[in-house]
N, C-alpha and C positions, 0 to 999 in steps of 0.2 A: 504494500500500500504506500502510495506517495504521500509523505508528510506535508508537502506543499499544499496539496488539495485538502488534507485533513484539517489544516490550520486555517483554511479559507483564503489562502493566497491565490493569486492569479496564475496563469500558465507560466509566466516568467519568474515567479517566486519573488523573493525580496532582494532588492539591490542594496549593497553596502559598499561604501568607498574603502573601508579598511578591512573588509573580508570577515567582519564579525557579525554573527547572528545573535541578537539579544532577545531572550524569551522572558516574559513576565508571567507571574502566577502560574508556574509550571505545574501541570497535573500529571497523574500517572498515565492518562490517555495520550500524552505527548511523547511517551517513550517510543524509540524506534530509530531508524537510520535517517540522517539528514545529509543531503548532497550539496556540495559547494562547487560552483563552476566559475572559472575566471572568465572575464570578458576580454574584448579586444583592448589592447594597450596602445593609445595614441595612433590608432588606425594602422598599426604595424601588422604584418602578416604572421602573427604568433598564434599557434593552435591553442584553443581553450584547454584548460586542465581541470580535472575533477578530483574531488576528495570526498570521502564518506566519513561521517562522524556518528557514532552510536550514542544516543542519549538514553541512559538507564536511570529512571526516576525511582528512588528509594522511598518506601512508605511503611508505616507501622502496620502490624497485623490486624485483621478482622477475624473475630471468632464467633462460634455459635455453640450453644445458645447464649444469648446475652443475659437472659433471665429465665429460670424455669422453676415452677412449683413442683416439688416431688413429694408424693405421699407414699409411705410404706409402713407396713405393720412391724411391730416389735418382733425380734427374733429372726427376721428375714435377712437375706443378703441383698446388697445394693451396689450398683456401679454407676458413677456419675462421669460423663465424658465431656470434655471441652475440645473442640475441633478448630484448627487453624484453617480458615477459608481462603484468605488472601493476605498478601504482604509481599514486599520486595526488600530484602531477599525472602524467599518462601522457605524459611527454616526457622526453627525455634532455638533460641540461644539459652533461654532459661524458663523454668516452670516453677511457680510457687502456689501451693495449695494452702488455704487457711480455713479455720473453723471458728466462727464468731470472732474474727479478727486476730486469732492466734495462729501462728505458722504451724503447719503439720509436717512431720517427717515424711519425705517422699522416698519410697523404696526404690523406685525406678529412676535412674539418672540419665537414661538414654533419651535424647531429645528427638521426639517424633512430632508429626503434625497433629496427633490426637493424644491428649493426656487424660488418664482415667484415675479416679479415686474409688477404691473398693472398700466396702464395709462388709465383713463376713457375717456378722450377727448383730443386727441393729438393737440397741438399747435406748431407753428414753434420754440418756445423757448425750447421745449422738444426734438428737434433733437440734436443728438450728440452721444458720446460714453458712454455706460453704462457698468459697471463692477460689477460682483457678485463674492465675495471671500467666498468660503466654507472652513472651517477649522475643523480638528479633533485634538486630543491631540498631534499628531506628526508633522503636518504641514498644508499646505493649497494649493489650486489650484483655478484658476479663469476662469470664463466665460466672454467673451467680446462680446458686441452687438453694432454694428455701426448702429444707427437708422437714416435713411434719408427718404425723401419723397417729396411730392409736395403739 
């Protein structure tokens, strides 16, 4: 896809005297290859030259679910999952699970696109708010689980 058309420029693109393309309010949709072509210099018979530049826009992760009410009976097993949907880079650098604001010990240190918290046998002391924060190099997002039951 030609970025010149994506950004609403004409067939000729953007002309710059110093060869610099200035982009404002860069968004992730602007990622891609940009082509630079030299023009004629003082009407000399110099062949135009081209160069390509790859724009890679970094952005924080987006996760799901953002919020979920979870109901489960006492004594049952339960797994809560927080999934990385998008982000650039599309990798998890850290995962932090907490329960009612207190950090939980994570058994799994492998950074995957989905992080799970398992409760083998649910007791009334385990009801409350669970949060999973997934981070990449740019930022983080979190899943909230309100665990209730009877």
